[in-house]
C-alpha positions in Angstrom: 53.5 -38.7 73.7 51.4 -35.8 72.5 54.4 -33.6 72.2 55.9 -36.1 69.8 52.8 -36.5 67.6 51.8 -32.8 67.4 53.0 -32.4 63.8 50.8 -35.3 62.5 47.9 -35.0 65.0 45.4 -33.1 62.8 46.1 -35.1 59.7 45.8 -38.4 61.5 42.5 -37.3 63.1 41.1 -36.6 59.6 42.3 -39.9 58.2 41.2 -42.0 61.2 37.7 -40.6 61.1 37.3 -40.0 57.4 36.8 -36.3 58.2 33.9 -36.9 60.7 36.0 -35.4 63.6 35.2 -31.9 62.3 31.5 -32.6 62.4 31.7 -34.1 65.9 33.5 -31.0 67.1 30.9 -28.7 65.7 28.3 -30.7 67.5 30.2 -30.4 70.7 30.5 -26.6 70.3 26.8 -26.2 69.4 25.9 -28.2 72.6 27.4 -25.5 74.7 24.7 -23.1 73.5 27.5 -20.4 73.7 26.2 -17.0 72.5 27.9 -14.0 71.0 30.0 -12.3 73.6 30.2 -15.4 75.8 33.2 -17.0 77.5 34.3 -20.6 77.1 37.1 -22.9 78.1 38.3 -25.8 76.0 40.2 -28.3 78.2 42.9 -30.5 76.7 42.5 -28.4 73.6 45.4 -30.0 71.7 45.9 -28.2 68.4 42.8 -26.0 68.9 40.3 -27.6 66.5 37.4 -27.4 69.0 38.6 -24.2 70.5 38.2 -22.3 67.2 34.6 -23.6 66.9 33.9 -22.1 70.3 35.6 -18.9 69.2 33.3 -18.7 66.1 30.2 -19.0 68.3 31.5 -16.4 70.8 32.2 -13.8 68.1 34.7 -11.1 68.2 33.5 -9.8 71.6 33.7 -13.2 73.2 36.5 -14.7 75.4 37.7 -18.2 74.6 40.7 -20.0 76.2 42.3 -23.4 75.3 44.3 -25.2 78.0 46.6 -28.1 77.3 49.6 -29.7 79.0 51.5 -30.1 75.7 53.4 -27.0 74.6 54.0 -28.4 71.0 50.2 -28.8 70.7 49.6 -25.3 71.9 52.2 -24.0 69.5 50.2 -25.5 66.6 46.9 -24.1 68.1 48.4 -20.6 68.1 49.3 -20.9 64.4 45.7 -21.6 63.4 44.2 -18.9 61.1 42.2 -16.3 63.0 38.8 -15.0 61.8 37.8 -11.4 62.1 34.3 -12.6 63.0 35.4 -14.8 65.9 37.0 -14.5 69.3 40.8 -14.5 69.4 41.5 -17.6 71.5 44.1 -17.5 74.3 46.1 -20.7 74.7 47.5 -21.5 78.1 49.7 -24.4 79.3 48.0 -26.1 82.2 46.8 -29.3 83.9 43.2 -30.5 83.3 43.0 -31.5 86.9 44.1 -28.1 88.2 42.8 -25.6 85.7 44.5 -22.2 85.7 41.2 -20.3 86.0 39.1 -18.9 88.9 35.7 -20.3 90.0 32.6 -19.6 87.8 34.8 -17.8 85.2 33.1 -19.0 82.0 29.7 -19.8 80.4 30.7 -23.2 79.0 33.5 -25.7 79.3 34.4 -28.4 76.8 36.8 -31.4 76.6 37.1 -33.1 73.2 38.9 -36.4 73.0 40.8 -35.6 76.1 39.0 -37.2 79.1 40.4 -40.6 78.2 43.9 -39.2 78.7 43.7 -37.8 82.2 44.8 -39.7 85.3 41.6 -38.9 87.3 38.3 -38.5 85.4 36.5 -37.3 88.5 39.1 -34.6 89.3 39.0 -33.3 85.8 35.2 -33.1 85.8 35.2 -31.4 89.1 37.6 -28.8 87.8 35.4 -28.3 84.7 32.4 -27.7 86.9 34.3 -25.4 89.2 35.3 -22.9 86.5 31.8 -22.9 85.0 29.2 -20.3 86.1 26.0 -21.7 87.7 23.7 -22.8 84.9 26.6 -22.9 82.4 27.2 -26.0 80.2 29.8 -28.7 80.5 30.3 -30.8 77.4 32.4 -34.0 77.0 33.1 -35.4 73.5 34.9 -38.7 73.5 35.6 -41.9 71.5 33.8 -44.8 73.1 33.4 -48.5 72.4 30.3 -48.9 70.2 27.7 -51.3 71.4 26.5 -52.6 68.0 26.1 -52.1 64.3 28.5 -50.3 61.9 30.2 -48.4 64.7 31.2 -51.6 66.5 32.5 -53.2 63.3 34.6 -50.0 62.5 35.9 -50.0 66.1 37.0 -53.6 65.9 38.7 -53.4 62.5 39.7 -49.8 61.8 40.7 -48.5 65.2 42.0 -51.7 66.6 44.0 -53.0 63.6 44.4 -50.4 60.8 45.0 -47.2 62.8 48.0 -48.5 64.7 49.7 -49.5 61.4 49.0 -46.1 59.9 50.3 -44.4 63.0 53.5 -46.4 62.8 54.0 -45.6 59.1 53.7 -41.8 59.6 56.0 -41.8 62.7 53.5 -41.9 65.5 55.2 -44.7 67.3 53.3 -46.2 70.2 50.8 -43.3 70.3 48.4 -45.0 67.9 48.6 -48.3 69.7 47.7 -46.4 72.8 44.5 -45.0 71.2 42.6 -48.3 70.9 43.9 -49.4 74.3 42.6 -46.1 75.9 39.2 -46.6 74.3 38.9 -50.1 75.7 39.6 -48.9 79.3 37.3 -45.8 79.0 34.2 -46.1 81.2 30.8 -46.7 79.6 28.6 -43.7 78.8 26.4 -44.2 81.8 29.4 -44.2 84.2 30.6 -40.9 82.7 27.1 -39.4 83.2 27.2 -40.5 86.8 30.7 -39.0 87.3 29.5 -35.7 85.8 26.5 -35.7 88.2 28.8 -36.4 91.1 30.9 -33.4 90.2 28.0 -31.0 90.5 26.6 -31.2 86.9 22.8 -31.4 86.5 20.5 -32.6 83.7 23.3 -34.8 82.2 22.3 -36.3 78.9 24.3 -38.2 76.4 24.0 -39.6 72.9 26.1 -41.3 70.3 27.1 -39.4 67.2 27.0 -41.3 63.9 28.3 -43.8 63.1 28.4 -44.7 66.8 32.1 -44.2 67.5 31.8 -41.2 69.8 29.6 -40.1 72.7 28.5 -36.5 73.5 27.7 -35.8 77.1 26.1 -32.5 78.1 25.0 -31.1 81.4 24.5 -27.8 83.4 26.5 -26.6 86.4 24.3 -26.8 89.5 23.0 -23.5 90.8 24.5 -24.2 94.3 
């Protein structure tokens, strides 16, 4: 499915979120507290939008890797413009539940809008913790069903009704019917926090990003 929608993926993300997806990704990158010269992994990186935010924080001496199972998505990520003041990301095809990286290899790991799509949330989170150095940060950015207010109204109308029609019009087929269905089955934020804690992540905190359509979970890899 993601192979097929790779050509329209970035445009649809911008349209679906009125451009807020870029702000959400910047918030996720900032939550890693990645410093200049640091190392980071972006799991289920897709077209690399979050990966390049990590590369900007890491600077030219940093090391940033994006992993995704979809080669067409990775091809688009590799074509993104490179900045001389940022790390040059490496993009690798791989499984989020069996990451192609050794233990304690990076300072921070992110997954942006990807956890909904894996077959086993716990296995993915354990892998993210495994490759993070002790004390490093694990960040999960994901669409989640809003509890109330404007976010709930937008979720019920825009994502459930309008987005599937837009996706069909631009050739996305069933992919944009899958989107609201996957959001409905995604666990509530407290359950994701517990799953992170069970995977060896400490001090897990989460918050909703305006207007309440996404959640940002952040925690630290346990020291032992």
